[in-house]
C-alpha positions, 0 to 999 in steps of 0.5 A: 935216412939215419936221423929219420930212423933214429926219430922213429925209434924215440917214439915207438915203445912196442915190438913184435916178437917171435921164435919162442915155443908153443909152450911159453906164456905171456908171463914167462916172456915178460919176466926174461924180457924185463931181466935182459932188456927193461920193464914190459907194461904189457905182453899179448901172446898170440897163438890164433888166427883166422884159420886159412881158407875160412870165413866168420859165419855170422848166421850162426848166432849161438856157438856153444852148440855147433859141431867143432873142430881144432885141427886146422893150420895154426899161426907161429906163436908171436907176442906184441910187447909194450916196453915203458920206454923207448930205449927198451924197444931199441935194446930189444931190436939190437940184441935180437939182431946180434942174437943175445936173446935166447929163450929156452935155448931158441933165438927170438926175432924181434921187429919194431912196431907201428911203421909209421912215420915219425910225425904220426908216431909222435902224436899217436903217443901224445893224442889218447883216446878218450875211453869209456869202459863197460858202456851198454850199446843199443843199435837201432832207430830214432822212430820220432823225437819221443821213441827209440826202437832197439835192434841190436843191444850189447853190454860190456862195450868199450867206447873211444873217442879217439882224436888221433884219426877223428873216429869213434870206436866200439870195441867188445869180444864175443865168439865166432864160428868160422866155416870152411868150403865143403865142411860141416864142422866149424872152427869156434874162436874168440874174436875182438870186433870193432865198430869205427865211424868218423866224427864227421859222419855224426849227424846229431848228438843227444844228450840226457841223464837218467837214474843210471848214469848218462846217455848219448844218441849219436845219429849217423850219417852212414854205417860204420866200418866193422873190424875183428881179429881173434883174441884167444890171447894170453895177455899179461899186464904189469901196470893198470890203465890203458896202452895203445892198441897193438899192432896186431892186424885188424881184418875188415868184414861185414855186419855180424848182427842177424837182424842187420842192425849196423847196416840198416840202423842209423841211431846208436844209443849209449848208456854211460856209467856216472863214473866216467862224467869227466871223460864224457864232458871232454869227448862232448867238447871234442865233439864240439870242437869238430862241429858236431851238431848238438840237440838238446832233450826235453825229456828222454824218448820211449825205449822199446825193441823194434816190432820184429826184434831179434828176427834174422833178415834175409835182404841185406840191402834193407830195401822195400821191394814191392807195393801194389800199385806202385811203379818200379820207378816210384819204389826205387825213389822211395828206397832212395829217401830210406837209404838216405835216412831221410825217413825210416821203415817204420814210418812208411805205412800204407797212408804214404804209399796211398799218397803216392798212389793218388798223384801222378807219376811226374809229381812223385818222381820230382817230389821223391827226388827233392826229398832225397836232398835233404840232410837231416831224418824228417819224422812224419813221412806222410805229412812231409810228402803231403807237403812236397807233392802239394809244392810241387803241383803249385810249381810245375816247372819244377816237373822237369822237361820230358825231351831228351837228346838221344845221347843222353840216359837217365842211369840209376845207381846202386852203391854197395858197401860191406854192410848195406846198399844205397839207391841213389836217385837217377842222373842224367849221363852221356849215354853208350851204344848198348843203352842206344840200342836197347832204348825201350828197356834202358830203365832196366840197366843198373850200374853198381858201385862197390864203395867202403862206408861213408862213401869212400873208395874200397881199397885192398885192405878191405877186401884182403888181409896178411898176418902180423909182419912178425909172422912173415919174418918166422915163416919167410913167407907171406900170403893174403887171404880174402876178407868176408867183404870179399866173399860178399862182392863175388856173391853179388857178381856171381849170383846177382840180387833183387831189388824192387821186384827185379833180379839183376845180373852182372852184365860188363864194365868199362875201363873207367868203371873199373877204375870206379869199382863200378859195373853194370847189371841188367833185370831181364824181363823175358823178352831181353836177356843178358846173353842177347845183349852180349851176343848183340855186342859182338864176338869176343874170342879172347882167352884172357879175362882181362883183355876180354873184359876191357873189350866188352867195356868198350861197348859201354864207353860214353859216346856220341853217336853221329853218322852211320857209315856203312862197310863199303865206305870203311877200309879196314885192311890198312897195314900198321907201320911195324918196325923192331917188334914195335907198331908206330900207327898203333891205334891210329886211322884217318877220315876224309874232310867231308866225313869229319864236317859231317860229324862236326855237324852232328855233335852241333860243336860250338868251336871256332876250328872244326876237329882234325881228329876224333877219339872213336868207336866203330863196330869193334874198333877203338882209336883215333881218326885223323882228318886227312885228304880223301883219295877219291876212292869212296873210302870215308874211314881208313882203320888199322889192324891195331884198332880192332879189338872185336868183331861187331856188326855196328856201323854208327860212328861214335865219338868219345872226344875230339881235339880242341884247345886244352890248357896245359898244367903240370902235375906232381909226376912231372914236376918231380921228373923235370927236377930229376932231369935238371929244370931249376926248382926255382922255376916251378916256384916262380911259375906257381907264384905267378898263377897265385897272383892272378888267382888272387887278383881274379876278383878285383882286376877285370884284366887279369880275370879275363886272362885267367878265363880265356888262357887257362879255363877252355871252354868252361870260362867262356860264359864269364869271359862273355860277360867280362867282355861286355862290361860286367864287373864281379864287384856289382855282379853276383852271378860273375863273381860266383863264377870267378870264385868257382875258377879260383877255388877249383884252381887252388885245389888243383895247385894244392893237391895235385901241384897243378901249375898252369903253363901259358907256353904248354898245352894237352894235345891228343896224339896223332901220326904223320901219315905223309912220312916227313917227320924224322925221328926226334922231331914233331910237328905242333900247331895250336889255336890261340885262346881268343874271346872271339871263339867265346862267341861263336854259338851266338850266331853265324856273324861271330863265326867268320873271324881270322884264323889264329893258330900258332906253329911251334918251333924249337925244343918241347918236352912232352909226357904222358900220365902216369909218368914214373921214369925220367925217360917218360919225358921225351925232348923233341924238336918241333918242326914246321912242316907246310903239309901238316898245316891242316892238323892242329891242337894235336901233337904229330909223332913221326913214323920213322925211327927205332922205337916210336916216341908214344911207346918210349913216353910211358909205354903209350900209343895213339889210341887217344891218349893225351900228352902234356907238351911244353914249348917254354924254354924254362922247362926244357932240361939244360942238356936238350936231350931224353933221358934213355927210355925205359922199356915197357914189355907186355907181360905174358898173358895168362891164357884159359885156353878157351873163350872166356865166358863166366870169369869176367865177373868172377875176376871183377874184385881182382881187377880193381884191387891191381888197379888199386896197386897202380894208383899206389905205386903212382902215389909213391913215386910222386912222394918219393925223392928221385935222383939220377 
């Protein structure tokens, strides 16, 4: 660690300093530091910040004539200092640590600059951005190749092309009003703004020369990220030229233009002074290296202000909401094309909409869906739509089939970013309980996803921020504040939004949607209201907001509807097996063989063996039901109290997943823990080399290809395996070669990104319980199906289904783990034994009901409600001592109760929930990247 710290110091010349008085100036601090430490190039003394509890108010464009206040909590004075050499930064740190830096009788505190690893600091210092200062920026729309409509204009902007992080940045300063809750007065503060876009989001660059200099027109695929930070600072520079940015945190925000230019417009016109010709050429060379398409300009386009220039917009989704004679389905797709940037709003004339009015609905839907696949703007919307409609009519097969299974639904999606929204064309997905019940109004459901610009995952830095670390050192406290983006998300969740003539309101979200930052919204039609849907879903009496949200989300789990099981056929009072405060049967029940077979027939499974366990939803119950002999008492489904989450009258047995052959793959977390437990690293290296060898031979050696497909691809490799067994060769059959290439690419990606190493003697298995009570503590039962080409043919006729049973009972020591696994005790070493009474169970992991603590709980605090476990019986992967490391205790945190039933709090807390989900993801990543030793 010491050498790493020295390397870090060797490339950092910036420090943060605090502890001086309020009257200290940047020049006074610079003079003192140069006398005591070394030459200073720049000192930026900061006394402003975003006032606590306030948000920037972008509705106030002119801040010169508004009532303002200066009586709000101020930040502790601090400074960001750039020394000339890195030794000075080190001396400042050492001197402050020994209390040798005293200014006006006050000891100074010093913290090191950027916290990046050595390699990033080194590259940051040697990769300087190309800065073109004082440019004029015009954000607008390239209406045609010859016309540019300006929506917003700014002068004195700095344009930076930064190879360090492959971004372009537009930076400028403007006065901003900050509003306080329930207050008339505002705080007016100068702020620096930054528009940051990824180079990969630049679709095309057009460059030409005018009498006043050079002009670039950047056509973007998505909106830039918008940042700000307060800038009422005292800056003292001792040398001319550009330095790296300070360590003062930038804060994410929304579109600050009242006309919505940043979210609405895709074209950026940059006017550059002739003095920057060399820098411009260097920047253009960099664009070419990054493969940004460059278009020649025959003559400069006409520059005009857009028709409604300067008029504030009220719709921040930038939609065309309604046109007479155009249905909602068509308008939604028109907005999809518009938001994708294929057409612009100035092209969508009445002639365009007349084309849609004069064609059948299915032709319009197919045409607009096709247009949504375009990657570049089209400048004649009318002509292009007419051509596509004619093409669709000449090829009726492109209209698609209207037949659709009840378990499949077309879902419309809306992606909301900090600056705009995107309507996405409907996608076919597995349905859920609510959509099936409200099938008549299913098209009024909308799945809304909150994302960052460029369709990136929205993270905690977008929704909240902290002050600079030096302020925390000075005040011994650190608290986060919510950004204006958070306020935007919260407003949408609480107030809903209007889209294409409908008002959408928040409904609920499932656990998977929470990880994706998604939620369900519904547009009431006068007959069906959000409250009606919630009432039908069930009674949710939880007083904890998170738990109530999870319970409601169970109704939106993607499931297959199978058999209607009457209440008298269900035993909902099967006692749980409890001991020492643990529930050994947490989340698992039983299903009779005849009902299990009915379910399999309803699912139309193309499997060689009928599943022995299903992950289910039934009424308000959630969990797994394992196939178990009937007691001839008329009970077909036995559910335990631990499976009950809420009350519901729904009686359809819904299936989420089922036991089947699932190949075993290691991942980074499991490898880390097994290595810590004593498994030699050479074992993983040899397994990786063997996997790479086979993947590299997959296109040349049919035997190797067949082995990879049947052993590591499950049912996804069936078609290719059948073709290989029929004698097709990848060298002569392009379709087969394409499938094998896809398998190779997918597994290589998993190997590179997640260390997914295939384990021949391993599986992913659903956890079940030994209902017979035979297994002892420390034992388990595992019976797995072997990969076989016969299974691939099962759907091609009944004669292929009558094949011999090919099951293997595993015996000996096995290693099991469940993701995420963060602690060495999460890997459990058990003894797999043969129990004849359990031979009807296969492709699952049977745990004992005996012992002081459930093995499921020992493995990452899991249970039996559908969790999948990695199981390896390859003895090379078993730790040398054949013993489990002491398990970690996963005691649940104390619930925060409202003291009453939850009502509207679910939508309010939604953004907080996915902040917590991100913290869990970061914790897993940190554990994966850390070196752990015992």
